[in-house]
C-alpha positions in Angstrom: 0.7 21.2 -0.4 2.5 18.2 -1.9 1.4 15.2 -4.0 3.0 11.8 -4.2 2.4 8.6 -6.2 3.6 5.1 -5.4 3.3 1.8 -7.2 4.0 -1.7 -6.1 3.8 -5.2 -7.7 4.2 -8.7 -6.3 4.0 -12.1 -8.0 1.7 -14.7 -6.5 3.2 -17.7 -4.8 2.2 -20.3 -2.2 -0.2 -19.3 0.5 -3.9 -18.8 1.3 -4.2 -15.0 1.7 -2.8 -11.7 0.6 -2.4 -8.6 2.8 -4.1 -5.5 1.4 -4.0 -2.3 3.4 -3.2 -4.2 6.5 -6.2 -6.5 6.1 -5.8 -10.2 5.6 -7.8 -11.2 2.5 -8.5 -14.9 1.7 -7.1 -15.9 -1.6 -5.9 -19.1 -3.4 -2.4 -17.7 -3.4 0.0 -15.7 -1.3 2.6 -13.3 -2.6 6.3 -13.6 -3.0 7.9 -10.9 -0.9 10.6 -10.1 1.7 8.0 -8.5 4.0 4.3 -9.4 4.2 4.0 -8.3 0.6 1.1 -5.8 1.1 1.1 -4.0 -2.2 -1.3 -1.4 -1.0 0.9 -0.4 2.0 4.1 -0.5 -0.1 2.6 1.8 -2.7 1.2 4.1 0.0 4.6 4.2 1.8 6.3 5.2 -1.5 3.6 7.9 -2.2 4.1 9.4 1.3 7.9 9.4 1.0 7.8 10.7 -2.5 5.4 13.6 -1.7 7.8 14.7 1.0 10.9 14.3 -1.1 12.2 11.6 1.2 13.1 8.9 -1.4 11.4 5.6 -1.6 10.6 2.5 0.4 13.7 0.6 -0.8 16.0 3.3 0.5 14.5 3.1 4.0 13.5 -0.6 4.3 15.9 -2.6 2.1 14.7 -6.0 1.0 18.1 -7.4 1.9 17.8 -6.4 5.5 16.8 -9.4 7.7 14.9 -7.0 10.1 12.2 -6.7 7.4 11.8 -10.4 6.7 8.1 -11.1 7.0 7.5 -7.6 8.5 4.1 -6.1 8.9 4.0 -3.4 6.3 2.1 -1.1 8.6 5.5 -0.5 10.2 6.7 1.1 6.9 3.7 3.5 6.8 4.1 4.4 10.5 7.8 5.2 9.9 7.0 7.3 6.9 4.4 9.2 8.9 7.0 9.9 11.6 9.3 11.3 8.9 6.4 13.5 7.7 5.8 14.8 11.2 9.5 15.7 11.5 9.1 17.7 8.3 5.8 19.3 9.6 3.6 17.5 7.1 0.4 15.6 7.5 -1.8 13.5 5.2 -4.7 15.4 3.5 -6.1 12.4 1.6 -5.2 9.1 -0.1 -6.5 7.4 -3.2 -5.5 3.7 -3.7 -6.2 1.5 -6.7 -5.6 -2.3 -6.6 -5.0 -4.0 -10.0 -5.8 -7.7 -10.0 -8.1 -10.3 -11.5 -8.5 -11.8 -8.0 -9.1 -11.5 -5.1 -12.2 -9.4 -5.5 -12.0 -6.3 -3.4 -15.8 -5.5 -3.0 -16.3 -7.7 0.0 -13.4 -6.1 1.9 -13.2 -2.6 0.4 -14.7 -0.8 3.4 -12.6 -2.8 5.9 -9.4 -1.8 4.0 -10.6 1.8 3.8 -11.2 2.0 7.5 -7.8 0.3 8.3 -6.0 2.8 6.0 -7.9 5.8 7.6 -6.9 4.6 11.1 -3.3 4.1 10.0 -3.0 7.5 8.3 -4.9 9.2 11.2 -7.5 10.7 8.9 -11.2 10.3 8.5 -12.5 7.5 6.3 -13.8 10.2 4.0 -10.2 11.2 3.3 -9.4 7.7 1.9 -10.6 6.1 -1.3 -10.0 2.4 -2.2 -10.9 1.1 -5.6 -10.0 -1.9 -7.8 -9.7 -2.7 -11.4 -8.7 -5.6 -13.6 -6.4 -5.5 -16.7 -9.1 -7.2 -18.8 -7.1 -10.5 -18.8 -4.0 -8.7 -20.3 -0.5 -9.2 -19.1 0.8 -10.9 -16.0 -1.9 -9.3 -13.9 -4.6 -10.5 -16.3 -3.2 -14.0 -16.2 -3.6 -13.8 -12.4 0.1 -14.2 -11.8 0.3 -11.3 -9.4 -1.2 -8.2 -7.9 -0.3 -4.5 -8.1 -1.4 -1.3 -6.4 -1.1 2.4 -7.0 -1.4 5.1 -4.3 -1.7 8.8 -4.6 -1.5 11.1 -1.5 -1.9 14.7 -0.8 0.2 16.1 2.0 -0.6 19.3 3.8 1.4 21.5 6.2 0.9 20.4 9.7 -0.7 22.9 12.0 
């Protein structure tokens, strides 16, 4: 049994949506990022890699590598899952928190949860998605960006 934690942050920039957990969420801004800027999937990738002792997202998917320009962040999670399989590990459960004043997560929470469960190849009951604000404090409170934290439990694969 192994536990990993990942955190990601992106500033808002031009655009009309953000990607959260592989789900396109309408918003008045986009994010500034090398890939699609999905803070949920970036934090999740780091949690998966960290739990397995395999480094972090930046080691495997450098933001200076043109292959990852605009990349769908589900690719990062899938690659991390392949690494886990090679080490005979599987996901037990995942808990994700999005930190932002906006967009509001309630209307898309179940869609994100289902997308994450499918991606991680676990039941929806093994995935939790929640959101919080920073009570208008700091850059997140001023709605200048978005952050996510992910915690995962890895189990030995059968």
